[in-house]
NUFI-822938 format. One record per residue (C-alpha): y, z, x; residue number from 1. Coordinates in nm, 2 decimals, decimal comma, always signed. Each point is the difference from the previous one (the first is absolute). Example, Ala and Ser with C-alpha at 12.3 -4.5 7.8 and 13.67 -1.06 7.14 Angstrom:
% NUFI-822938
{{-0,45 +0,78 +1,23} 1}
{{+0,34 -0,07 +0,14} 2}
//
This chain:
% NUFI-822938
{{-4,98 +2,79 -8,71} 1}
{{+0,40 -0,03 -0,01} 2}
{{+0,04 +0,37 +0,01} 3}
{{-0,30 +0,03 +0,30} 4}
{{+0,18 -0,29 +0,20} 5}
{{+0,33 +0,20 -0,06} 6}
{{-0,16 +0,34 +0,09} 7}
{{-0,12 -0,18 +0,34} 8}
{{+0,33 -0,14 +0,07} 9}
{{+0,19 +0,32 -0,05} 10}
{{-0,26 +0,21 +0,22} 11}
{{-0,02 -0,28 +0,22} 12}
{{+0,37 +0,01 +0,03} 13}
{{+0,02 +0,41 +0,02} 14}
{{-0,28 -0,03 +0,26} 15}
{{+0,20 -0,22 +0,21} 16}
{{+0,33 +0,23 -0,09} 17}
{{-0,25 +0,28 +0,12} 18}
{{-0,08 -0,15 +0,33} 19}
{{+0,37 -0,12 +0,08} 20}
{{+0,10 +0,35 -0,07} 21}
{{-0,24 +0,15 +0,20} 22}
{{+0,07 -0,25 +0,28} 23}
{{+0,34 +0,06 +0,03} 24}
{{-0,02 +0,40 -0,02} 25}
{{-0,24 -0,01 +0,29} 26}
{{+0,22 -0,22 +0,18} 27}
{{+0,31 +0,20 -0,08} 28}
{{-0,26 +0,35 +0,13} 29}
{{-0,11 -0,17 +0,30} 30}
{{+0,32 -0,14 +0,08} 31}
{{+0,14 +0,35 +0,01} 32}
{{-0,25 +0,13 +0,19} 33}
{{+0,07 -0,24 +0,30} 34}
{{+0,38 +0,06 -0,06} 35}
{{-0,07 +0,39 +0,05} 36}
{{-0,28 -0,04 +0,28} 37}
{{+0,26 -0,25 +0,15} 38}
{{+0,28 +0,27 -0,08} 39}
{{-0,21 +0,31 +0,21} 40}
{{-0,08 -0,27 +0,25} 41}
{{+0,32 -0,06 +0,11} 42}
{{+0,12 +0,36 -0,04} 43}
{{-0,29 +0,11 +0,22} 44}
{{+0,14 -0,28 +0,21} 45}
{{+0,33 +0,13 +0,06} 46}
{{-0,14 +0,34 +0,02} 47}
{{-0,19 -0,16 +0,34} 48}
{{+0,26 -0,14 +0,10} 49}
{{+0,26 +0,34 -0,02} 50}
{{-0,34 +0,18 +0,18} 51}
{{+0,01 -0,24 +0,24} 52}
{{+0,36 -0,01 +0,10} 53}
{{+0,00 +0,40 -0,03} 54}
{{-0,25 +0,00 +0,25} 55}
{{+0,07 -0,31 +0,22} 56}
{{+0,10 +0,15 +0,32} 57}
{{+0,31 -0,26 +0,09} 58}
{{+0,36 +0,00 -0,17} 59}
{{+0,32 -0,26 +0,09} 60}
{{+0,32 +0,13 +0,07} 61}
{{+0,32 -0,28 -0,03} 62}
{{+0,25 +0,19 +0,23} 63}
{{+0,29 -0,25 -0,11} 64}
{{-0,07 +0,11 -0,37} 65}
{{+0,01 +0,38 +0,14} 66}
{{+0,32 -0,04 +0,20} 67}
{{+0,19 -0,19 -0,33} 68}
{{-0,14 +0,34 -0,22} 69}
{{+0,14 +0,22 +0,31} 70}
{{+0,34 +0,17 -0,15} 71}
{{+0,07 +0,08 +0,40} 72}
{{+0,00 -0,38 +0,08} 73}
{{+0,19 -0,05 -0,32} 74}
{{+0,25 +0,22 +0,11} 75}
{{+0,01 -0,09 +0,35} 76}
{{+0,09 -0,39 -0,15} 77}
{{+0,32 +0,15 -0,18} 78}
{{+0,08 +0,22 +0,30} 79}
{{+0,02 -0,32 +0,22} 80}
{{+0,14 -0,23 -0,23} 81}
{{+0,28 +0,25 -0,04} 82}
{{+0,03 +0,01 +0,37} 83}
{{+0,00 -0,36 +0,04} 84}
{{+0,27 -0,02 -0,24} 85}
{{+0,23 +0,25 +0,16} 86}
{{-0,04 -0,19 +0,32} 87}
{{+0,08 -0,32 -0,19} 88}
{{+0,36 +0,18 -0,09} 89}
{{+0,03 +0,11 +0,34} 90}
{{-0,06 -0,37 +0,18} 91}
{{+0,18 -0,14 -0,24} 92}
{{+0,31 +0,20 +0,11} 93}
{{-0,04 -0,03 +0,34} 94}
{{-0,03 -0,41 -0,04} 95}
{{+0,30 +0,01 -0,20} 96}
{{+0,16 +0,18 +0,29} 97}
{{-0,12 -0,28 +0,25} 98}
{{+0,13 -0,25 -0,21} 99}
{{+0,37 +0,14 -0,05} 100}
{{-0,02 +0,04 +0,38} 101}
{{-0,13 -0,38 +0,05} 102}
{{+0,30 -0,08 -0,19} 103}
{{+0,24 +0,16 +0,19} 104}
{{-0,19 -0,12 +0,31} 105}
{{+0,05 -0,36 -0,09} 106}
{{+0,36 +0,06 -0,12} 107}
{{+0,07 +0,14 +0,37} 108}
{{-0,14 -0,35 +0,18} 109}
{{+0,32 -0,12 +0,00} 110}
{{+0,20 +0,26 +0,17} 111}
{{-0,28 +0,17 +0,23} 112}
{{-0,08 -0,19 +0,33} 113}
{{-0,32 -0,17 +0,01} 114}
{{-0,12 +0,28 +0,22} 115}
{{+0,11 +0,26 -0,21} 116}
{{-0,14 -0,19 -0,29} 117}
{{-0,37 -0,01 +0,14} 118}
{{+0,05 +0,36 +0,08} 119}
{{+0,05 +0,08 -0,35} 120}
{{-0,24 -0,23 -0,13} 121}
{{-0,31 +0,14 +0,23} 122}
{{+0,12 +0,42 -0,14} 123}
{{-0,07 -0,18 -0,37} 124}
{{-0,33 -0,20 +0,11} 125}
{{-0,10 +0,34 +0,12} 126}
{{+0,06 +0,17 -0,33} 127}
{{-0,14 -0,28 -0,22} 128}
{{-0,31 +0,10 +0,23} 129}
{{-0,01 +0,35 -0,08} 130}
{{-0,02 -0,07 -0,35} 131}
{{-0,30 -0,22 -0,03} 132}
{{-0,13 +0,25 +0,25} 133}
{{+0,04 +0,25 -0,26} 134}
{{-0,13 -0,18 -0,24} 135}
{{-0,31 -0,10 +0,19} 136}
{{-0,02 +0,36 +0,06} 137}
{{+0,05 +0,13 -0,39} 138}
{{-0,26 -0,30 -0,10} 139}
{{-0,26 +0,19 +0,28} 140}
{{+0,06 +0,32 -0,11} 141}
{{-0,08 -0,09 -0,40} 142}
{{-0,30 -0,17 +0,12} 143}
{{-0,16 +0,26 +0,26} 144}
{{+0,10 +0,30 -0,28} 145}
{{-0,20 -0,22 -0,30} 146}
{{-0,30 -0,02 +0,27} 147}
{{+0,03 +0,36 +0,07} 148}
{{+0,01 +0,08 -0,40} 149}
{{-0,25 -0,19 -0,06} 150}
{{-0,27 +0,15 +0,29} 151}
{{+0,11 +0,37 -0,13} 152}
{{-0,11 -0,14 -0,38} 153}
{{-0,29 -0,16 +0,14} 154}
{{-0,15 +0,28 +0,21} 155}
{{+0,06 +0,24 -0,31} 156}
{{-0,20 -0,23 -0,21} 157}
{{-0,27 +0,00 +0,26} 158}
{{-0,06 +0,35 +0,01} 159}
{{-0,03 -0,01 -0,40} 160}
{{-0,21 -0,29 +0,04} 161}
{{-0,27 +0,19 +0,27} 162}
{{+0,01 +0,32 -0,22} 163}
{{-0,06 -0,23 -0,32} 164}
{{-0,29 -0,19 +0,16} 165}
{{-0,15 +0,35 +0,14} 166}
{{-0,03 +0,20 -0,37} 167}
{{-0,11 -0,35 -0,16} 168}
{{-0,28 -0,05 +0,24} 169}
{{+0,16 -0,36 +0,05} 170}
{{-0,16 -0,10 +0,35} 171}
{{+0,22 -0,40 -0,02} 172}
{{+0,36 -0,04 -0,04} 173}
{{+0,08 -0,37 -0,01} 174}
{{+0,35 -0,18 +0,06} 175}
{{+0,06 -0,10 -0,38} 176}
{{+0,21 -0,34 +0,11} 177}
{{-0,28 -0,09 +0,26} 178}
{{-0,30 +0,07 -0,29} 179}
{{-0,07 -0,32 -0,20} 180}
{{-0,11 +0,18 -0,31} 181}
{{+0,05 +0,37 -0,06} 182}
{{-0,09 +0,16 -0,37} 183}
{{+0,35 +0,16 -0,13} 184}
{{-0,21 +0,33 -0,03} 185}
{{-0,06 +0,06 +0,37} 186}
{{+0,37 -0,12 +0,07} 187}
{{+0,17 +0,35 +0,14} 188}
{{+0,31 -0,11 +0,02} 189}
{{+0,18 +0,18 -0,30} 190}
{{-0,19 +0,38 +0,11} 191}
{{+0,12 -0,04 +0,39} 192}
{{+0,36 -0,07 -0,16} 193}
{{-0,03 +0,27 -0,24} 194}
{{-0,10 +0,25 +0,31} 195}
{{+0,25 -0,17 +0,22} 196}
{{+0,33 +0,07 -0,22} 197}
{{-0,15 +0,38 -0,04} 198}
{{+0,03 +0,07 +0,34} 199}
{{+0,25 -0,22 +0,13} 200}
{{+0,28 -0,10 -0,27} 201}
{{+0,26 -0,12 +0,23} 202}
{{+0,15 -0,04 +0,39} 203}
{{+0,26 +0,13 +0,17} 204}
{{+0,21 -0,31 +0,19} 205}
{{+0,16 +0,08 +0,30} 206}
{{+0,22 -0,23 +0,19} 207}
{{+0,25 -0,03 +0,29} 208}
{{+0,39 -0,09 -0,14} 209}
{{+0,09 -0,30 +0,14} 210}
{{+0,36 +0,01 +0,25} 211}
{{+0,26 -0,28 -0,18} 212}
{{+0,13 -0,25 +0,22} 213}
{{+0,33 +0,06 +0,15} 214}
{{+0,31 -0,16 -0,13} 215}
//
């Protein structure tokens, strides 16, 4: 009787162990199937997204990004900085000359008549006004050169944009800065910048030499 009870208990424990092992194996198997199915589903989803993007007839472009990637724009900025630096040295020399003239004029005030002093003072003020006009002219020239350079670069970028849109079959091109949400995969700024640098690596700067202020 004891042996039978022991056998029954042993069988029961074995059966429970078997059932637990079977349940655990089944759980792992179905979990593996579910994971595999989820992975396959996600992969198909990504493929579908990729196909949709490829067939999407619209793209976006960020002209600021294209400009920042442009070698011509970078060179133009460096050239402008160099010109501005040269102008600054030139203006500082002329201002130093005017400062000395002002000191001499003040020193002569006690020996000059009121009329002579006013005459010399008016001449000096005329030179100061010339310097100020020259500085303003330089500022306008730099701004104008930068604006013209930017226009040339943007026009070249637009040419490439039109060619790319025609070849890829894009029907619409949106400005990235005015688009709320846009996937990176439909942003062609990098592509346009690459084409741009191939055809317009630099821009030549022509400017008029400014006359120095009379001393």
